[in-house]
N, C-alpha and C positions, 0 to 999 in steps of 0.2 A: 662383203657385197651380199653375200647371203642372208646375213642377219638383218641388214637394211632393207632388203627386198621383203621379208617377212614384216617387218615393223610396217612398212608401207601397205601391204595386203592387209595387216589386221587392221589400220586405220580405215582403209576402204570399205571393209566389211562393217566396222563399227559405224561410218557415215551413212551407209544404206539402212543398216538397222535403225539408225536413230531417224532417218526419214520416213521409213515406213512406219515406226511407233507415232510420228508425228500426223502422218496421214490417216493411222487407226483412231488416235485419240481426239482429232480434231471432228470427228462425227459426233461426239457428246456434245459439245457447245451447238453444234449444226442441229442437231436433234431438239435442244431448247429453243432454237430460233424457229425452225419449222415444224415443231409439234411432232410427237410420235407418228400421226398419218402421213405427214411428209417424209420422215425417216423411212417410213414402210415402202414409200415410192421410191424413194433413193436407194434403197438397199440392193436391188438386184443390178441397177445400173451400176453402183459402186463397186460392187464387186467383179462386174465383168473387166470395169476399167483397171481394177486391183491385179486382175489375171493378166491383162496386156503391159501395164506398168511393171509387174515382175518379169515378164517375158523380155521386154524390149530393154528397159532402162537399167536393169542389172544384168540379164541374162545375155544379152547381146554385147554389152560392154565387157563382160567377162571373156566373152569368146574372143572379141577384138584384142583385147590386153594379152591374153594366153597365147595367142597365135603371132600377134605383131612384134609383141617385146622382145622375143628371141630372135628373131629375124633382124630386128633392129640391131641388136647386140653383135650379131654376126656380121653385119656389115651388108645384107641382103635387102637394102632398102628398094629394090624394085619388086621382090616377092612380098615384101611388108605392104607396099602402096598396092599391090595387085590385090591381095586380101581386103585391104580397107575399101577398094573400089567395090569388090564384089559383095562385100558385107553391108556397104551403104546403098547399093542399088537393091539388093535382096531386101534388107528392111525397108527401104521406101518403098519398095512394091508391094511388100506386105500390109506397111502401114496405110497406102492409099486403098488398098482393097478392103481391108478391115473397116477403114473410116467410111469411105463410100457403102459398105455394106450395113454399117451402124446408122448412118444418115439417111440413105434412101429407104431403106428397110424398117426405118424407127417405128413405123405403126404396127407393122408385122410382128417385129421384136416386144414390142410393149404389150400385145396381147399374149404373146408366148411367154414373156419372163415375168409379167405382174397382171395379166389378166384384164388390164385396164387401158384402152386405147389411148387414153389421154395422157398416158404416162409417156408418149412417143417424145414430147418437148426435153423430158430428163435425158433420154436415150441420144438423142438428136445432138443435144448440148455436149453431150460425151465425144462425139465423133471427132472432132479437131484435136483434141487431146491424146486420142490413139495415134493420130498420124504424126504429132510434134514428137510425142516419145519415141516413135520407132525409130527416127533419125537421131535425136538426143542420145540414146543409148550407145549407138556407134561412135558417135563424136565424144562420148564420154570415154570409152575404151580406147579411142585414140590419143586422149590426153594422157591415160596412162602409159601408152606405148612410146609415148614421147617423154616420159618420166616427169609429167607434170601433175604428180599426184595430189600435191596440194590444192592446186587450182581445181582438181575433178572432185575433191572431197567438198572444198569450200562450194560448191555447186549444189550439193546434196544439201549444205547447211542453208543456203540461199533459197532453195526449192521448199524448206520447210518453214523459213519466215513467209516467204510470198503466199504459202498455201494457207497460212492463218490470216495473213492481212486481206488478201483478194476473197478468201472465203466469206469473211465477215461482210465486206463491202458489197459484193454481188449477191450473196444470200438476203441481206437485208434488204437492198434495192429491189430485187425481184420478189420478195415476199410482200412488200408493200403494193408493187404492181400488182401481184396476184390478188391481193384483197380488194383492189378495185374492179378487176374482172369478174371475182366471185359476187360483189355487191350487184355488178351491171346483169351478170347471167342469171343471178340468184342460184349458184351453183356453188356451194361451200369449198368443195374440195379443190377448186383451182389456186386457191391461196397456197396450200401445201405443196402442189405439183408445181407451181412458178416457184417456189422457194427451193424445191428440191432441184429443178433445172438450173436456178442460179448458182446453187451449190456446183454442180457439174460444169457449167460454165466457166465458174472460176478457175477449175481445173485447166480448163481449156487455155485460157489465160495466161496462167502459171506455166502451162508447157511451152508455149510460144515464147514467153519471155525467158526462159532457160534454154530453149533452142537458140536464140539470138545470141545468149551470153556465150554458150558453147561454141559457137560459131566464131565469134571474135577470139577465144582463146585458142581455138584450132589454128587459125589463121597467123596468130602471134606463134604458136609453137611449130608450125611448118616453117617459118622462116629461120627458127633456130635449128629446125633440122637440118635445112639446106644448107647453114653454115657449118654445121658439124659433120654431116656426111656426104655432103655435095648433092647436086641433082641426081635424082635416080634415073637409071637407064630402061626407061620402059619398054624397050627392046628386048632385053635382057631376060625375060621370066623363064623360071625353071619350073613353074607349076602350070597346069592346064586350068582353065577357068572353071571347068567341071568339077575338078578336084578340089579346088579353092572352095567350091560352094558347099560342095558335101562336107569338108572339113569344117567350115562355118556352122552347118546346121548340126553337125555331131556335137561340137562343144557347146552350143546354145540350147540343144535339145534337152538337157536334163532340167533346165529352167522352164521350157514349156511344161513338161510333165509335172513338176513340183507346183507350178503356179496353178495348173488346173486341179490337181488333189487339194491344194491349199484353199480355194476359193469356189471351185466349180459346185461343191456341195451346198454352199450357202444359196447360189443361184438355184439351183435344183429343188432345194428344200423349200425357199420361197415360193416358187412356182406349184410345186405339187400342193403345198398346204393350202396355199390360196385357192386350187381348184375345191377343195372339200370346206374352207371357211374362208371366205375373202375378208379377211379382217387386217386391214393394212395397219392400224394402230396397235396392233398385238405384236405384229412383225416388227415395226419401228421401235417399239418398247425395248425388245430385245436386242435385234440387230443394230439400232442407232446408239445403244449405251452399253448393253451389256457385253454384247461380242465385240465392240469397240475396245473396251477396257481389256477385254482377253486377249484380243491381238497385242493391245500396246505392251501388256505385260510379258507377253511371250517374246516379243521383239526385244525388250528391254534386259530381260533377264539372260539373252545369249551373250550381251556383250563382254562379261569378264571372262568367257570361255573361248573367244576367238582365237587367242594366241595357243590355248593350250590343244584345240583342234588342228593348228596349225603344225604343231610339233609332234603330235602322234602321227598325224600324216606323212611328215618328212620322215619320221623314223620307219613307217611302212614301207614308204617307197625305195628307202635303201636296204630295207629286208632286214632292219636290226630289230629283231623278235623281241629280246630282252627289253630294249628301251621303248618298244611300241607297246609292249604289256604294261611297263611301268607308267608310261604317261598316260595310256588310256585309262589305267586304273585311277589315276589320280583325277582325271578329267572326268570320269562317270562318278565316282565318290562324291566329288565336291559339287557336281551338277545336281546329283541326288539331294545331298544335304541341303541346299539352296531351294531348288526348284520343289523339291517336296513341300519344304516349309512354306513357301510362297503360296503353292497350289491350295493346300489345306486351309490357310488363312482365309484366301478368297472365298472357299466352300464355307466354312464356318461362319464367317462374319458377312454372309451375303446379304442378310437384313439391312444391318447399317451403312454398307457400302452401296445398296440400291437406293437408302434413303439420302446419300449426298447426291447420287447420280441424277434422282429426280425427285421433285417434291412430293408426289404420289406415287412410290412403286407400285408397278403392276405385278400380279403373280407370275407372268411371264418373264420379267425381268429378273425377280429373286431367284426364281428356279434356274434361270440360265446360268446367273452366277454359282449357284450351287454344283451345276454340274460342270461349269466353266474351269474348276481348278483342275480337273482332270485334263482337258483340252491344253491348258498350259503345259503341265507335265510332261505328257506323251508327245505333244506337238512339238516342244523343245527338243526332245530327244530326236525326234525325227531331223530335226534342223541340223543337231549337231552330227548325227551318223552323215546326212546329205554332205555337210562341209569335208569332214574326213573323206569321205569316198571322192568327193571333186578333187581335193587338193591330193589325193592319192592317184588320180587318173584311172578310176574305176567308173566310169560312166555305165557300163554294163550293168553292173549291181544296182545302180540307181534307177535305171530304166525296168528291170524286173521288180524291184521294190516297190516303186512308185506306181507302176502298171497295175500290179495286184491290189494296191491299196485304191486305186482308182475305180477299178471293176467293183470290189466290195463295196465301196461308200455309194456307188450309184445304184446297185442292187438292193442295198439297205433303205436308202432313200425310197426307192419306189413301193418296196414291201411294206415298210411302215407307214407310208402314207396312205396308200389305197388299200392295204390288207387289214391294217390295226387302225386306220382312220385317225392317225395322230400326226398333227402338223405344227404349226407356229404356235397354236395354243397351249400345246403341250410342251414345246422346247426340247423335250426328250430326244426325239428323232434326230434332228438336225446334229446335235452333240454326239449323240451316241455314233453316227455315222462319221463323223470328224474322228472321233476316239478310234473306232474300228479301222478305219483307213490308215490312220497314223500307225497303229501297233502293227497292223498286216504289212504297212511297207515297211516298218522298223524291223520285224521279225524277218522278213526276207532279205533285208539287206543285211543284217547282221549274221544272217546263215551264210550268205555270201562272203562275209569276213569274219571267219569263225575266232580269228587270233583276237578280234576287239571283242568279240563276244566273250569269249574265256577269258577273264582277266583274274583268275585265282581269288576273286574278293571274297571273303568269309561270308557265309549266308548269315552269319549272326548280326553284321553290321545292317543287311538289309531289313531283317526283322526287327532290329532295334529302332531304326529310322521309320519303319511303319508303326511301331508302337508310339514313338514320340510324337508323331504326327496326329495319329488318332486319339491319343489322350489330349493333347493340347487342344486339339480340333474340337474335341465334345466340351471341354470346358469352355472355350469361347463360344459354342453354338448355345450353350445353355445361358451364359451371359447374355448373348446379344438377345437371346428370346425373353428373356427377365425383364431387361430395359428398353428394348425397341416398343416405340409407342409411349413411353413414360417420360423419357428426356429426348432432346435432339438427337439426330444421328449422328453427328460429328465427334461429342464426347462417347458416345457408346462405342465408336470407331476406335478412338484413342485407348480407353479402357481396354477394349479386347485386344489391340495391338500389343499394349504393354505386356498384360497377363499373358499372351500368347509367346512372345519373345522369350519371358523369364521362364515358362514352362518347357519350352522348346529347347531352350540352352540347358539349362540344369539336367534335364532327362537325357539330352543326348551326350552330355559329360559323362554323367552317372552309367549310362548304358555303354559308353565309349564308342558312339556312333560318330563323334566328331574326329576329324583327321587334324590334328594341331600342327603336325609339320607342314602342311601345305595351305592353311587355313587363311594365311595372310593373301591367297591369290584370287579371293572374292572381296567384293564389297563389305567392309565393316569387320573382316575374318580377323586381322590384325588386333583389332579391338577386344573381340571375343576371346581370342588367346590370352592377351595380357589379363583380362578379367579372371579367365580361369587361373593364370598362375597366381593372381592375387588372393582368389579364395580357395587356394591349395586343392583346386579339382583335376 
């Protein structure tokens, strides 16, 4: 039973990571449709929606699943349904308040978030999506509590498909309408603003569709629950409503902090940067393409490590110190081996990658990708530690770590923008704040979990990994600089990728950085191990 439960949770994490990757990656074709100026209008609103999406759709779903499922298995259906009732009403009330605030205060928020009053159309179009997502998260958690895991996971994949379909339809339609408005009013920016509003309105339509699907699935699941457990006795509550509410908030609280840490720096940086340099094209060039790619890679690269984080957390809960150290060592070693390679390649091959993302890449996009590799690496570590701590029941450590990171990144954003006069045009501040916040949260959380920090990992492996990445990245950077502009970006990218993979693999084997005993646990690892055996390395 425990093994099946772990597999189910592994799949649920993978489903939400894939959905988050699709939501992030889809900004790239959207940017091509509404141009970089439209992406600049979209970025602040999209990040605000991402904060709410992470809190509601995943955070509240996890809280409902974590509390309801054990009560259902114990036969305490009345208490399980009481928790569902409180969670549903709390999420609905929160969603209504936030949606009303975004819709009614859209003009004020537009001035605050983007410094452009006409962007209120984008923020107003986002308001219904927040309301629908607030309820959808609780219903999704309810499906998990009813052991309808496959249905809950399928909803994530349907969400991904609908995002792409509706995004193209709404954005193209509203972009065409915006062109007519621009021609009529002789104000060119309306084309980009209406295109961005159409992109956000598509999310509202998709969120409503997902809410209807989840409602139907929950009604079906409720009938099955009644047949299995009988009708719950709603007069036999063992827990007070106020206690249930506090339990729900405490279970979903880490996601509130994590969502703020993950996305608020973008909102803050956009606003502060636009105060000093109101350049929406520069903002859209980086946030619409570069940051979208960084987010996508960061989400996808974590999927192979979900089960390893689960295993390490299970050993930590059981106080099996030796097993915890061994599993944590494998987790960190394999993540570092894969993530360091991916991060360095993105930084070194920034020019050809930017050339594939945009026909005429801006300096902001190239610079953002060069610094973005570090965001992939350290941000991924932050995710892994949060997964381990969540499954270990150490929410207090998460509050301390994420809270410290949030305070640091806010201070850095203000300092770098106002004192150093560095904004979106320089790209550096937003990435620096993200990296610094991740490092701070990681350091504080790892301090709270000393056993996971100290894994007996030889310093030689860490130094060897750095040397492999640095040497391979330097060669690729020189190659890209030599070939970029002379041939098209895609062949340059392929050549750089092949050269990088060969150099990184051979050097990691010679320096004994690779862990061949567990290499088959990451994508392509088994092939690398077989290749090393054939070459007698």
